[in-house]
N, C-alpha and C positions, 0 to 999 in steps of 0.2 A: 335269369340270371345265369353268370358262366359258371361252367361245372368246376372249375378253378379257383373259385372265389371262397375266400375264407369263411365268407358269411354264408354262401349254401353249404359249405362241410358242416358249420355251424349249427343250421337249421336242419339236416338232414340225421345229423348227429342226436339233435336232441328230439327228432321228431320220432327216429327209431328208438330210441330210450323210451318215449312216452309210451309207445304203442306198446313195447316188451313190457314197461310195467303196469299197464292196463292189463294185457292179454293176463299177467302172472296173476293179478289180483281177481280176474275171473275164474280162473283155473283154479285158484286156491278158495274161491267160494265155492265152486263146483265140488270140489274135493271135500271141503267141511258138510255141504247138504248130503254127499252120498256118504260120508261118515257118519254122520246123525242117523241117516236111515238107516244104515247097517246095524249102528248101536240101538237101537229101538226094538228091530228084529232079533236081538241076542236076547236083547231084556225080556221080549215077550216069550220067548223059548222057555227062559229061567225061570219067570211069572208061571208059567203053566205047568213047568215041573213043581215048583212051589206046591201051587193049589192040587196037583195031584196026590201029592205026598201028605197036606195035610187036611185036604177036602173043605178048606176054608180060605177067603180072600187073603191074600198076601199083602195086608196093610203094609205091613214095614218093610215089605221090600220096594213096595210103589215109592214109598218114601224115600229109601233110601237110593233109588234111582231118579230123585227130583221130580216125578210124574204126580198129577192131579188128576184124582178119578173125575169124570164127567157123570152129572145125575141122567138117568134114564130117559127122561122127559125132554133133555139137550141133545138127544142123539140125531135126531131126524135132519138137521140143517148140517150135520158133520158128514153123515152117512152120505147125504144127498149128493155130496162129490164126488162119490165113488161112479156115479153115472157119466160123469164128465171128466175126472181124472183117473181111470182105472188104466189107463196107459203109461201113466208117469207115476202111478203109487207103486210104491214098492211091496209084491206079497210073496208071503213066504208059507207054503203047506209042509207038515211033518205029522206024523202018525199021532201027536197030542190034539194038534188041533191047526187052526189058521189063524195069521196075524197080518196086516194090512198097515201102513202107513200112509198117513191122510193128512195132505197139506189144506188147512182150511182157515183164512182171515189171518196169515202171519205167523200161525203155530203148528206144530208138528204134534199130530195124532196117532194114536197109536190102538188099534180095532183089534180085540182078541176075540176069537170066533171057537171055541172050543164044544165038546158036546153038552156039556153041562154048564161052562163056565165063559160068559159072555162079558165084556168090560170094555169101557171105550176109556181113555187114558191121553193126556195131553201134557205135555213137557212145560215145567213151571215158566221158562222164559221162552218168549219169542224167537223168531228164526233172524232177525233182526237185531234183536238184543245181545243173540248170541255171536253174531258178526260184528258187532259194534268196534271190537278192538281191532280186526284185521281190517275191517274198512278204514278206521281212523289210522293205520299204520300205512296201508297203501296211498289214503289220502292226503297225509305227511310227506309222504313219497312224492306225490303228484307235485304239489305246494314246493318242496323241496327244488326238483327239476324245473320248476317254472322261476323261480327266486335265480337259481345258476347260471339258467338259460340267460334271465333278464341282466344278470350282473356281469357276464362275461360280453353280451352284445352292446352293452352301454360301455364297457372298456374297450371294446374293439371301434367301437364309431369313430372314434378319432383319427384313424386309420385312413377312413377317405378323405379328410381335413389334410391329414399329412401329404396323403398320395397328389391331391389337388396342388399342394405347397409346393411339392418337390418338383411335379411339372411345370407348374408356373416359373420356379426358380430356373429352370431348365431351357425356358421362353426368354429369361432375362429380368424376371420382376422377382422385386425380394420380398423375401416372407413378412407379412407386418406382424410388427413389435419382436420384441426378443426372446420373450418364453412361449414354448408352444402349451405346454400344460403344466400346473404348479402339483399336479397328483405325483404320487410315488410308484407307479406300478410301471413296467418294462417298455410300454408303447409311450408314455408321457417321456422317460427318459431318452429313447431314440428320436422321439420329436424334440425336446431340448438341446439334444445333441446335434441336432441336424439345422436346428434354428441358430446355435452357436456357432457352428461351422459357417454357416452362410454370412454371418454379423463379421464375423473374422474375414469371410472373403472379401464383403464388399468392401470393408474399410482398407483391406491391402488394396483393390482395385482402384479405388480414389486415392491413395497413397500412392501409388504407382504413376497414376493418371497426372496428379498433379506434381511427381518428381520428371516424368518425361516431359511435362509442357514446360515445366520450369528450365529443364535442359535446353530445349528448345529455342526457348527465349534468350538464354542466358549465352549459346554457341551461336545462333545466327548471324547475332552483330559484330561478334569478332570474325567472323569468318567473311564476311559480308564487306568489312575494314581491310582484311588480310586479301580480296581479291583487288581492291581500288589501290592499296599500296603494292602488289605487284605489278600494276600497269605502270607504276613509277620507278622501277627499277630499271636501270640502263642496261645492265648484261642480259642480252636476250636471252640467253641458255637460263640464266637464274631465275626470271622472268616467266620462260615457260616450264620450269619445274614449279616455282610457285603457284603459278596461274593451277597446274594441273593437281598440286595437291589441297589447294581449296577448293577447285571443283568437284573433287573427289570427296571432300568433306561436306560440301554442301549436298551433294548429290546422297550422302549416308545419311545425312538430317531429313533430307525428304521421304526416302525410304521407311527411315526410323519412324517420321510423322503419318506417312501411309501406314504403315505396320499398327501403331497404336490406335491408329482411326479404325481400320477393317476390324481387329480384335477387341476392341470395345466392345463390353456388354451393350452400351447404351446404341450401339450403330443399328439404326432401320432401314432393313431395304425397302423401295419405293419401287417392284417391279412393273413394268408395262411393255408392251409390243416395241421392240427398238430394231430399226434396219441395221444390220452387220456391217453397211457402206460406212455409216455414221461412227459407228464404235472406232472402226478402223481409224478414220479420218481425225476423231478426237484423239487415240492414241499418236496419231502423226504430230497433230497439233503439241502435245505435250513433250514430244521428242524435239521438236521443231526440225522436222524431215518435211524437207520440200518436195522429193522428188516421188513418185506416187512408186506403191507397192504392188506386183504383180499378184493377182488373185481372181478366182473364178464367180467371184459373188457378184451379184446384181441387187436383185429385190426382197433378197430372202431377211427373214425376221426372226427375233427371237424376245422371249419375253425374259427381261433380266434389270435391273436397275445401272440406269446409265451411267451413274458417275464412279461406282465401283468396278462396273465390268470396263469401263475404259483403262482403268489403272493395270488389269487384268491383261488387256491385248497390249497396253502400253509396254508391260515388263516383260511379257515372252518376246513382241517387236523388239525391243530392245536386247535380250539375251542374244535370241538370232543374228542380228548385226555387229555384235560385240565379239560374238566367238563363233561364226560362222560368217558363211555369207550365200549370193542369191537367194533371199529370203521370197516366199511366197506364203501367202494365206489361202488354203484350200479348202471349200465348203463341202463337207457330204454328208449323208442321208442321216448318219448318226453323230456326227460330230463336226469340228473347227480344226483343220490340221495347220500349224505355222509351222513349215519345212524351211531348212537349211541346211547348207553342206557343211559338215565339218569333222572333228573327231568326236568319236562317242564320248559317252559321259563313263568315267570310270568306275563309279559305283550308282546302286538302284536309284531310281528316283525319290524314294522315302529319303536317302540322305541326304539328298540337297532342299529339300522342303522342311526341312527342323533349322530353325535360327539359331544361329549365334552357338554352333559345337565348337568348343575350344580343340586346339590342337591340330586342325586341318586348315587344307589351302582351298576352302571352300570359296571364299571371298574373291579369292584371285583368281577361279575359274568363272567366279561371274554366277554360278547358279546356287544362290544359298536365299539373302535376305527376298530377292525377287520373287522366286519360284515359292517361296514360303506365301507370301502375299497373294500369288494365283492362286495357290492351291486353298486358303482359306476364302477368299470368293469364290471360288468355283462351289466350296463345301456349302457356302451360306445360299447359294442359289440353287441347292440340291444335285451339282453338277459333280462330276470329277475329271482330274487333269491325270492325263495317262504319256506316256514314254516309248518309244519305240526307235530303233536304227536301222534303217534299210538302204542300201545301196550307196553307202556314204554320206547320208543324211539323218540327221536328227531330226524326229517329228515328235513336237508336243501337239497333244490334242485335248480340247475341251470337249466332252461329252455331254 
């Protein structure tokens, strides 16, 4: 799992929190054990002093310390622990006698060995009974951490589905359904907002496609009729002007149809190895060009969708012929150059690859919608359209 993943960070955080909680619990138990042993040794000193002062067994003090006296006949198994646990038993020597703390069968024992006073005492509560409260607290903390981790992970799991839906949406597939989640948390709100935006975008695209296709259908008929009627005009000057106008309208409608097709999310490229010569020939056929175009291309191939790449070649050739002269297509190792003599572009290439910018002369210059379509086709093929001006020549390159 990647270190940048939110799930990795979540797992790491709760693993550290769990280890810290368990370590704190372990250290707390050790502290309590040490405290109990120290407390018993202090009590032994007081008991010996009490015995020395009164020369009688300090029964009241034993009861006050919540200790139980063990009969002498039961001393043997407890004292036998000294042979095995002497290293871990707490021993304290002083001038009044010696005291030892012994752990046996879940209880702490206090063995007092003075000159004329020997007694074995046991704490009334067992070791684990005294630790029960602390263990319950730490157990509850571990359970609480586990519950928080489970709830957070459960809340974050839909992120993976949302990520997949966003990737699929970027690839042109609409999310299934209109609602991502009916929960009220922030992830559900983000997912629902994305689904709502995707739904609105889908409706807008469908509306745009319907509008554009209706426009094509409604305009094609009068343009065609206009071109037929222009042929019937007797005045050659008027006939030429009308023919130019209707030809321009027909050309614009064709470019709009191409743009709608290329930029549509429904467009799927069918790439295959294609000969560059075939693309040039197809572009010439689309432009009704009879004469050959100078080129160094022979049998070179490229992986492309034949139909859309032919349109890109057609637009680049058309621009070069309309606004330059001496067109040549040069194949290089890292791209294909469309070279023509002419004036340089007055703006950067990005200016001409944006469609329908109002208030400029882009359509008059001829580097507007056509280059926008070329740029879109290049992007869909993982290619790039570049421009440079060298030695009086405009050079458009598909890399």
